[in-house]
N, C-alpha and C positions, 0 to 999 in steps of 0.2 A: 504493500500500500504506500503510495507516495505521501510524503508529508505536505500538508497544505502550506503554501508559501504566498508571499505578497502582502500588501498593506491590509491591515485589519484582521490578520490571522491570530494575533495575540491580544488579549484584552488589556485594558489600561489600569489594572488594579495596582495600587501603590501602598506599600506598608510603611508606616511611620513608627519607629521604635519609641516606646514610652519611657518615662523617667520614673522608675519604680513601679510601673504597671505594664501590662502586656502590650500596650500601644493601640494603634488604630489602623484601619485601612480606608483609603480614599478611592472611591469608585465613581463611575458614570453609568447611569441606568435610566432609561425612559426620558432622556433629555435633561436629567438632573444630576448635579454633582452631589455626592453624599459622603459623609464621614461616619464610619461605624466603629464602635469599640470592639477590640479583640479581647476575648475572655478565656479563662482556663477551664478545661474540662473538669467537671465535678469528680470528686474522689470515687463516688459510687459507680459512675460510668466507667472510669478507668479500671477499677477493681473487676467489674463485670467483663470488660474487654480482655484484660490479661488472664483472668481465671478461665474464661470460656475458651480462649485460644490455646492455653496450655492443656486444657482437657482434650481439645480436639487433636492437637499434635500428638499427645500421648496415645490417643486411640488409634491413630494411624501407625504409630510405632509398634503397637501390640497386635496389629493386623485386624482390629475391629473398629473401623472408622465410624464415628458418631456424627451424623449429618447435622444434628441440632447445633453443633458448634459453629456452623456457618452463619448463624444469625448475627454474630458479632462482626462478621467480615463482609456480609452482603446486604447493606441497607438499600432501600429504594431511594434514589436521588431524583428530586423533582426540581424542574426549572420552569421559568416563565417561557411559554412556548411562542416563539416568533415565526414558526414555520407554517402555522395554520390559523385561520380566523375563527375556527369553529370551537375549539377547546383551549382554554387559557394555560393549561399546565401539561407539561410532558414529564413522564416518570420512567425511570429505567433502573434495573438492578445493577449496582456497581460494587466491585471489590474495593473496600476502603480500609486503609491500615493506619496504625499508630506510627509516629515519626520520632526518631531520636533527636535529641537536642543538637543545635547547630554545630557545636564543637565536636560531636561524635559522628557526624555525617560521613566524613571522609573515611574514618576507620571502618565503619560498618559497610559502607559501599564497597571498599576494597576487599573486605573479608567475604562478602556475599558474591561478588563478581568472580573471585578466585574459586569458590565452591561450584559455581555454575560452569566455569570453564572445565573444571575437573570432571563434572558430571557428563558434559558433552564428550569429553575425551575418553573416559573410562567406562561409560555406560550410565544412562539416566536412571534406570531401575536399580542397578547395582549400587549406586551411590546415594540413593534417596534417603536412607537411614542417617547418613552423615549430615545431609542438609536439614533433616527434621531435628536432629540433635542441636544443630546451630540455631534453629528457630526456638527450641526449648530454652537455650541459653539466652537468646535475644529477649524473650518475654519474662525471664526469671527476675529481673530487677526493674520495677516500674519507674524508678527514679531517673532512668536514662531517657525517658520519653519527654518530648516537648508537648505540653498540655494545651498549647494554643493552636496547634497545627495537626491536621490529618492529611493523608496522601492517597492519591488514586492515579490510575492511568487512563488516558483516552485511547481506546482501541480502534475506533472506527471514524472519528471526526465527522459525525453526522448530526443528529438533532440536538443532543445534549451540548455538543461543541458549539453549534450554531447559536443556540440559545444563550450560552455562557458568554459568547462574544458580545451580545447585545445587553445582557443583564447578568452579572456574575453572582447574584444572590441565589443560593441553592439551599434546599432542605434535605437532610439525610434522615430517613425514618428507619430506625432499627427495631426489629422484633425478634426476640429469642427467649431462651429459657435460662434461668439462673437457679441457684440453690433455693431461693425463696419463691420460685415459680416464674410466671411470665414477666419478662422485662421488655420495655419498649421506651425508646427515647427519640425525640426529634431534635436534631442538631442543625441549627441555622448557621450557614457558613458563607463566606465570600470565596469564590473559586478563582484562583489565579492560575493561568495557563503558563506552564514552564516548558520551554522547548528542549529538544534533544541537545546533549552536550553539557547542559547545566548539571552540577553535582546533585542537586535535588532530584532532577529527572533520572539520573543514573541510579540513585538510591531507590526511588519508587519502582523502577524497572527491575532492579536486582531483587528486591523483596518479593515482587510478583514472580520472578523467574526461578526463585529457589524452589517453589512448589510446582509451577507449571513449566512444561517444556518451552523454552524460548521460541517465539515465533520467527518465521523467516524474514519478516518485514519489521522495520523499525516502528515503534509506537509513535503516533503523531505528536502527543504531548503528555506531560504529567500534570496533575492538578495539585496545587498547594492549597489546601482548604483551611482558611483562617476561621477559627471558631468564634462566633459572636453571641449565640444564645443556645441554651439547652433546656428542653422541657421533658418532664416525665409524661409518657403517653400510655403507660400501663393502666388497665382498668383498676378502679379503686378510688380511695379518698384523695389521692394525690394526682388524679388524672388532669393533665394539662397544666400542672403546677410548674412554674418556671424555676429551674435549679440554679442557673447562672445567667 
């Protein structure tokens, strides 16, 4: 797949670092300039993410994969739909991951890229256990993660991509199971498109390719998803309660 090129292929999201706070993002959407506060993911969301992912990785290592673990990885991503005048929202399932802090990006990108190269050279199936062990180690210490940013890959550069160019505000809706039962969160983010070659792009691609056989074509973009709001969406007394 060719990478889209030319004017207008990358949106104009600009992050401004805060002084003692997570900062803000400046965006253009619907003909308006907006300034949105960046916030940190709540601890309960991070605990659910890490715990569910660890459970899922261990299940693959023991040969009994548990599909319910994918609830933490595959939210529905919704965008303002610019491709049709009939329905105002477009939704798509997207793999979305946690992201290490900026000072750890180079270390983990290099580590994961090395494991991927070894897998392609020595045999993908034969080296899968080693890559899963690396993911176990990756999720073993939640303090390494940047709580203001999530990551994803753009695989097709179609409707979601077109919509994000016009309006980078997106919503991730997570639904999955936790120790206490059904978990559901809505995470409102600003989606910044990151082109190939950027370290963040390489990191997002490497995390994806540790589990999936790398595609023959370069992914068009990575998404740096700046966290702005988080809501509890599970049924019960806290339904639609804002957490951050």
